[in-house]
NUTILO-324557 format. One record per residue (C-alpha): x, y, z; residue in one letter. Coordinates in steps of 0.5 Angstrom, whole numbers, padded with zeros to 4 digits, always signed. Each point is the difference from the previous one (the first is absolute). Layout:
// NUTILO-324557
XYZA;...
END
This chain:
// NUTILO-324557
+0052-0136+0082M;-0004+0000+0007V;+0001-0004+0007N;-0007-0003+0000L;+0000-0003+0006D;+0002+0006+0004S;-0004+0005-0003L;-0006-0004+0001S;+0002-0001+0007K;+0001+0007+0001E;-0006+0002-0002E;-0003-0006+0005G;-0001-0004-0005L;-0001-0008+0001K;+0005-0004-0005T;+0000-0007-0002H;+0005-0004-0005L;-0001-0006-0003Q;+0007-0002-0003P;-0002-0007-0002V;-0007+0003-0004E;+0005+0007-0001R;-0006+0004+0002H;+0001+0006+0004F;-0006+0003+0004K;+0000+0007+0004T;-0008+0002+0003E;-0003+0004+0005G;-0005+0005+0001K;+0002+0005-0006E;+0003-0005-0005L;+0000-0006-0002S;+0006-0003-0005C;+0001-0006-0004S;+0007-0002-0003F;+0003-0006-0004V;+0008+0000+0000L;+0002+0001-0007G;-0007+0002-0002F;-0001+0008-0003P;-0007+0001+0003Y;-0002+0003+0007I;-0008-0002+0003F;-0001+0006+0004A;-0007+0001+0004N;-0002-0005-0007G;+0002+0004-0005N;+0005-0003-0004A;+0007+0006-0002V;+0005-0002-0005K;+0007+0001+0003L;+0006+0002-0005S;+0004-0006+0003T;-0002-0006+0004P;+0000-0001+0008T;+0007-0003+0002V;+0003-0004+0006F;+0007+0002+0001E;+0004-0001+0006N;-0006-0003+0004D;-0004+0007-0002V;-0006+0001-0005V;+0002+0006-0004W;-0005+0003-0004T;-0001+0006-0006P;+0001+0006+0004L;-0004+0006-0003E;-0006-0005-0001E;+0000-0003+0007T;+0001+0007+0003V;-0006+0002-0004E;-0005-0005+0002I;+0002+0001+0008F;+0000+0007-0001G;-0007+0000-0002K;-0002-0005+0006A;+0003+0004+0005F;-0001+0007-0003S;+0008+0001+0000K;+0005+0003-0004K;+0007-0004-0001Y;+0007+0004-0002T;+0006-0005-0001V;+0007+0002+0002D;+0004-0005-0004T;+0006+0002+0003T;-0002-0003+0007A;-0005-0005-0002K;-0005+0004+0003L;-0008+0000-0001L;-0003+0006+0003K;-0006+0003+0001T;-0003+0007+0002D;-0004-0003+0005S;+0000-0004+0006P;+0000-0008-0001L;-0006-0004+0002A;+0005-0005+0005V;-0003-0006+0002S;+0000-0001+0008S;+0005-0004+0001S;+0005+0004-0004A;+0004+0006+0002K;-0002+0007-0004K;+0005+0001-0005P;+0005+0006+0000S;+0000+0006-0005S;-0006-0004-0003S;+0005-0005-0004S;-0003-0006-0001V;+0006-0004+0000A;+0008+0001+0001K;+0007-0004-0002S;+0000-0007-0001S;-0007-0001+0001S;-0002+0006-0005S;-0007+0001-0004V;+0003+0004-0006A;+0004-0004-0005K;+0003+0003-0006S;-0003-0004-0006S;+0007-0001-0003S;+0002-0004+0005S;-0004-0005+0000V;+0003-0007-0001A;-0005-0003-0001E;-0004+0001-0007K;-0006-0003-0003A;+0002-0007-0003A;+0001+0000-0007P;-0005-0004-0005L;+0006-0005-0001V;+0005+0000+0005R;+0007-0004-0001K;+0003-0006+0004N;-0007+0001+0004A;-0002-0007+0004P;-0004-0005-0004A;-0005-0002+0006G;+0001-0005+0004S;-0004-0006-0003R;+0002-0004-0005E;-0003+0000-0007V;-0004-0006-0002R;-0007+0002-0002N;-0001+0004-0006I;-0007+0003-0001V;-0001+0003-0007I;-0006+0005-0002D;-0002+0000-0007P;-0004+0008+0000G;-0007+0000-0002H;-0004-0006-0004G;-0006-0002-0001G;-0005+0006-0001K;+0005+0005+0001D;+0005+0000-0006P;+0005+0006+0004G;+0003+0005-0005A;-0001-0002-0007I;+0005+0001-0005G;-0001+0000-0008L;+0001-0007-0001I;-0001-0003+0007S;-0003+0000+0007N;+0005+0001+0006E;-0004-0006+0003K;+0003-0004-0005D;+0007+0002+0000I;+0001-0001+0008V;-0004-0007+0000L;+0005-0002-0006A;+0007+0003+0004V;-0003-0003+0007S;+0000-0007-0003K;+0006+0000-0003L;+0003+0004+0007L;-0003-0006+0003E;+0003-0005-0004K;+0008+0003+0001E;-0001+0000+0007L;-0002-0007+0001V;+0006-0002-0004A;+0004+0004+0005M;-0004-0004+0006G;-0005+0005+0002F;-0007-0001+0002H;-0004+0004-0004V;-0008+0001+0001K;-0003+0005-0005L;-0006+0004+0002T;-0004-0002-0007R;+0003-0005-0005S;-0006+0002-0004T;-0004+0005-0003D;-0004+0002+0006K;-0002+0006+0004F;+0002+0000+0007I;-0002+0007+0005Q;+0007+0004+0001L;-0001-0002+0007S;+0001-0007+0000E;+0006+0000-0003R;+0005+0001+0005P;-0005-0004+0005Q;+0002-0006-0005I;+0007+0001+0001A;-0001+0000+0008N;-0004-0006+0000K;+0006-0003-0004W;+0005+0002+0005N;+0003+0004-0005G;+0008+0003+0000D;-0001+0004-0006L;-0006+0004-0003F;+0001+0002-0007I;-0006+0003-0004S;+0001+0001-0007L;-0003+0005-0004H;+0001+0004-0007C;+0001+0008+0001N;-0005+0005-0005A;+0000+0008-0001I;-0007+0003-0004D;+0003+0005-0005G;+0002+0001-0006N;+0004-0005-0005K;+0007+0005+0001A;-0002-0001+0008R;-0001-0007+0000K;+0006-0001-0005K;+0005+0004+0005K;-0002-0003+0006T;+0002-0006+0002K;+0005-0005+0004G;-0001-0005+0006F;-0001+0002+0007R;-0001-0004+0006I;-0004+0003+0007Y;+0000-0001+0006V;-0006+0001+0005L;+0002+0007+0002R;-0003+0008+0001D;+0001+0002-0007P;+0006+0004-0001E;-0003+0004-0007S;-0006+0001-0003E;+0001-0005-0005E;+0001-0006+0004D;-0007+0002+0004R;-0004+0000-0007A;+0003-0007-0002I;-0002-0002+0007A;-0007+0003-0001R;-0001-0003-0006R;+0002-0008+0002E;-0005+0002+0006N;-0006+0002-0003K;-0001-0007-0003V;-0002-0002+0006A;-0004+0006+0001K;-0003-0001-0007T;-0001-0007+0001Y;-0004-0001+0007G;+0005+0000+0005D;-0003+0003+0005K;+0006+0000+0005N;+0005+0003-0005S;+0002+0007-0001K;+0003+0004-0006E;+0005+0004+0004E;+0002-0001+0008L;-0001+0005+0005S;+0005+0003+0005P;-0004-0004+0005L;+0000-0006-0004D;+0008+0001-0001W;+0001+0000+0008L;-0004-0006+0001K;+0005-0004-0005I;+0006+0003+0002Q;+0002-0005+0005A;-0001-0006-0004R;+0004+0004-0006L;+0006+0001+0005E;+0000-0008+0001Q;+0001-0001-0008Y;+0002+0006-0003K;+0008-0002+0000Q;-0001-0006-0003A;-0004+0003-0005S;+0005+0006-0002Y;+0004-0006-0001T;-0003-0004-0004F;-0002+0006-0004T;+0007+0001-0001E;+0001-0007-0003K;-0006+0001-0004V;+0003+0006-0003I;+0007-0003-0001K;-0003-0006-0004A;-0004+0004-0004Y;+0006+0005-0002E;+0002-0002-0007G;-0006-0002-0003G;-0004+0002-0006K;-0004+0004+0005I;+0004+0005+0004S;-0002+0003+0006K;-0004+0006+0002M;+0004+0006+0004G;+0003-0004+0006S;-0004-0006-0002G;-0003-0001+0007A;-0007+0004+0004G;-0004+0000+0006G;-0007+0001-0001A;-0007-0003+0004G;-0002-0006-0004F;-0005-0003+0002M;+0002-0007-0002V;+0007+0001+0005L;-0005+0003+0006V;-0002-0007+0003G;+0007-0005-0002A;+0003-0001+0007F;+0007-0001-0004M;+0005+0003-0004P;-0005+0003-0006A;+0002+0003-0007T;-0004+0002-0005L;+0004+0000-0007V;-0003+0004-0006E;+0004-0004-0005L;-0001+0006-0006G;-0005+0004-0003F;-0005-0003-0004I;-0002+0007-0002S;+0007+0000-0004N;-0001-0004-0007P;+0007-0002+0001E;+0000-0003+0007E;-0007-0003-0001E;+0002-0004-0006L;+0007-0002+0003Y;-0005-0002+0007M;-0004-0004-0005N;+0006-0004-0003S;+0002-0007+0003E;+0007+0002-0001K;-0002+0007+0005G;-0005-0004+0004Q;+0006-0005+0001K;+0005+0005+0001D;-0004+0003+0005M;-0001-0006+0004A;+0007-0002+0001K;+0002+0007+0002R;-0005+0000+0005I;+0002-0007+0003A;+0007+0002+0000K;-0002+0006+0004S;-0003-0005+0005V;+0005-0005+0000Q;+0005+0006+0002E;-0004+0003+0006Y;-0001-0007+0003K;+0009-0001-0001K;+0000+0008+0003A;-0005-0004+0006L;+0004-0005+0001D;+0006+0003+0001E;-0003+0005+0005Y;-0003-0006+0003L;+0008-0003+0001K;+0002+0006+0003T;-0006+0000+0006L;+0002-0008+0001S;+0007+0002+0002H;
END
């Protein structure tokens, strides 16, 4: 990893850190770069570059992946940087451009000792946060208003199975979930309570207007292919709004997002661009840990049921329905409607009640975790 602030200043670039927004910017005549802490992209002179690992903030220093960063700086300043990991130095074969207020560095080194620029990646203490982090703070706001979003509806059937449509399954489960949560004392609102079409971009806005404390969008997963593939692919999966970690998660988000474009939502996209991720990253940072905590509770509550988890049970992708929600938010894929066995279960009264009870339990457990956390803040 490389000390971004030191490298930038040695090259005569101005730097600006916004800790609340977790945004770092370095700019000058030859180069302008934007970074978001915890986000695996650099925006250099208007171009997005994917990083091997996210930029991190550790001990008041912004660290970013060495190889990609020095490649960008090298092209901008027509230099070749070399790394001395033993001495923790970053060197260049040509004199460094030094700002008028800085002294010329000796031996063409960028930094030394405690302010060193180069840092072995194996010694980085802070890694990218896992999708589900154990014992993480749930947030700082009491959970009262729960917004349930039954996916699709009306002219949009969602995924189509052998005997049913996604829109009908998720509406039935949502109504049962509402009943369970109300009995637990929560205030609940559904984005739709009938077979009604609502634009994707409108759903999180409904949650915002209602001052929701938690947004849960319910869906059914699906794949294309032959009978054998459909029978083999199954399981529930809980998603948060996060840069996709696999092509599979990316494809699922594209399928869900495509609906908006198909039915005329001009403000929607099939896939979020790197610039889109940069724009929403500050807001994601505010709610991500609570979203992770709730995801963990759903997975735990869902385990042991008829539908097993797919992989780890957790995923991240650019679901448009989650983009505009100013609250912790998750998208729950109840199971695969393309899997005959899971489709039958999701259409059964027993199955729908069981799924609703399990998700309701996860909300209750999430609230307990948050209440405990709030108690620690009050002492």
